[in-house]
Every structure is written in C-alpha cells, then in structure tokens.
C-alpha positions in Angstrom: 123.0 -33.0 0.7 122.5 -35.8 3.2 121.1 -38.1 0.6 124.4 -37.8 -1.3 126.3 -38.8 1.9 124.0 -41.7 2.5 124.5 -42.9 -1.1 128.3 -42.6 -0.8 128.2 -44.8 2.3 126.2 -47.5 0.4 123.2 -47.4 2.7 120.1 -48.7 1.1 116.3 -48.2 1.6 116.6 -44.5 2.4 113.9 -42.0 1.5 112.6 -38.5 2.2 109.5 -38.3 4.3 107.6 -35.1 3.5 108.6 -32.5 4.1 111.9 -32.7 5.8 112.8 -36.1 7.4 115.2 -38.7 6.0 114.5 -42.3 6.9 116.1 -45.6 6.4 113.3 -48.1 6.1 111.0 -46.9 8.9 113.7 -45.3 11.1 114.6 -41.6 11.1 118.2 -40.7 10.6 117.8 -37.0 10.1 115.3 -34.1 10.2 115.0 -30.4 9.7 112.8 -28.2 11.9 111.9 -24.8 10.6 110.1 -22.1 12.5 108.8 -18.9 11.0 108.2 -15.8 13.1 105.7 -13.4 11.5 105.4 -9.7 12.1 102.2 -8.2 10.6 101.9 -10.7 7.7 105.6 -10.4 6.9 108.3 -12.9 7.8 110.4 -11.4 10.5 112.7 -14.4 11.2 113.3 -18.0 10.1 114.9 -20.4 12.5 116.2 -23.7 11.0 117.7 -26.6 12.9 119.2 -29.7 11.2 119.5 -32.9 13.3 121.6 -35.8 12.0 122.1 -39.0 14.0 125.7 -39.8 13.4 127.4 -41.9 16.1 124.3 -42.8 18.2 123.9 -46.4 19.4 120.7 -48.4 19.8 120.9 -47.5 23.5 121.2 -43.8 22.8 118.2 -43.8 20.6 116.0 -46.1 22.8 114.7 -43.1 24.8 113.0 -41.7 21.7 109.3 -42.6 21.2 109.8 -42.8 17.5 112.0 -45.2 15.7 115.4 -43.8 14.9 118.7 -44.9 13.5 122.2 -43.5 12.9 125.1 -43.8 10.5 126.9 -45.8 13.2 124.0 -48.3 13.4 123.7 -48.5 9.6 127.4 -49.0 8.8 128.9 -50.2 12.0 131.7 -47.6 12.1 132.0 -44.5 14.2 132.5 -41.3 12.2 134.9 -38.5 13.0 132.5 -35.7 13.6 134.7 -33.0 12.1 135.2 -35.0 9.0 131.4 -35.8 8.8 130.5 -32.1 9.3 133.0 -31.0 6.6 131.5 -33.5 4.1 128.0 -32.4 4.9 128.9 -28.8 4.6 130.5 -29.4 1.2 127.4 -31.3 0.0 125.1 -28.6 1.3 127.2 -25.9 -0.4 127.0 -27.8 -3.7 123.2 -27.9 -3.5 122.9 -24.2 -2.3 125.0 -23.3 -5.4 122.7 -25.2 -7.6 119.7 -23.5 -6.0 121.2 -20.0 -6.3 123.2 -20.1 -9.5 121.8 -22.6 -11.9 119.0 -21.4 -14.2 116.6 -24.3 -13.2 118.2 -25.0 -9.8 115.0 -25.4 -7.9 113.8 -27.9 -10.5 117.0 -29.9 -10.2 116.6 -30.1 -6.4 112.9 -30.9 -6.6 113.5 -33.7 -9.1 116.1 -35.3 -6.7 113.7 -34.8 -3.8 110.8 -36.4 -5.6 113.0 -39.3 -6.7 113.6 -40.1 -3.1 110.0 -39.5 -1.8 107.8 -42.6 -1.1 104.6 -40.8 -0.2 103.0 -40.1 -3.6 100.1 -42.4 -4.2 100.3 -43.7 -0.6 97.5 -43.8 2.0 98.5 -41.6 5.0 97.3 -40.1 8.2 97.9 -36.4 8.4 98.1 -34.8 11.8 98.0 -31.1 12.3 97.5 -30.0 15.9 94.2 -31.6 17.0 93.1 -32.7 13.5 93.7 -36.1 12.1 92.8 -36.8 8.5 93.1 -40.0 6.4 93.7 -39.8 2.7 95.9 -40.5 -0.3 98.8 -38.3 -1.4 98.1 -37.2 -5.0 101.2 -35.1 -5.6 103.7 -32.7 -4.2 103.2 -29.2 -5.7 106.0 -27.0 -7.0 106.0 -25.0 -3.7 106.4 -28.2 -1.6 102.8 -28.4 -0.4 101.0 -31.7 -0.9 97.6 -32.5 -2.2 95.8 -35.0 0.0 92.6 -36.7 -1.3 90.2 -37.4 1.5 86.7 -38.9 1.3 85.3 -35.4 1.3 87.7 -33.4 -0.9 91.2 -32.7 -2.0 93.2 -30.7 0.6 96.3 -28.6 0.1 98.6 -29.4 3.1 101.4 -26.9 4.0 102.4 -28.3 7.4 101.8 -31.1 9.9 102.9 -34.7 10.4 102.4 -37.4 7.7 102.3 -41.0 8.8 102.2 -43.8 6.1 99.5 -46.3 6.6 100.7 -49.8 5.9 
C-alpha cells in the first residue's frame, strides 16, 4: 500500500527490505513491527505496528542511529496528516481486498513485493539475537521466509535483521 503512495509521489530508488521495511536508497521511510504471543503452541494474539515517517525533518530523524528519511525530506512538502492517512487507508483496503477476495490474491501481492525487493542474489549479514551469519540470499519462499546460503549450508530464515553488504 505504501509503495503505491510512493509511486504516486514520483519518489525513486525505493525498495522493500525483507521482511517489512521500506527504504529509499539506504534510508528507512517506513517499517512494520509484528509480535506474536503464543499460548501452548497456538497463536493467542498478534500485535502489529506500522510506522511511516511523513513530516519528519532531518533534525527530527538525526536522533536515530539508523539512516531514516521521510516524505517531507523526499518531496520537500509537508503533508496533511489526515489526507495522508486516508490515502494510506484506501490503498491498504485495496490490497486487503485483493488478499481476501481475489482467487490468487496472495500471489498478486507476492509478485509486487518481489518486484520491489533488492535482496535476492545479494550478500548479506543476518543478525538474530546473538548470532551473526554472512551469506547470499537465494530466494524468498512462498511463506515469506528466505533461503540464505552460507559457507556451511543453506538456512531457512524466518526472522531477524538483514543488512546488505556492499
């Protein structure tokens, strides 16, 4: 949904960083955080937070340790937040309808997601808690997990932080 808004604002060099960040060049403009609470091997709750940098200035974002950007920084114009929210809500509703009501909805979404991913065939560092692994991303599976080829073996990655090695 946010990719559609970015495209309409004629912002270039955007991409989706697995699994849920949107970047412009090397700077994050948005991300999704999902937490699952388990109860005896059954999902009890899912908490999802979506963060979008809309009207942040360079100064606002300078406190972050990671590079970040905003729509304001990218296009030079402050957005009306109610208007932005309504556009985002409409785009999100469109994609949820595709997911829920189209026969191959998940494939349509996956295709768009893959078209905007830049990690396949790239060397990366994967961090998961105290473990750091270097490898090459071979593919993103149907379920969203990635296959990481390391020196020792191929690993199926379901969570963690991926950092491109340049």
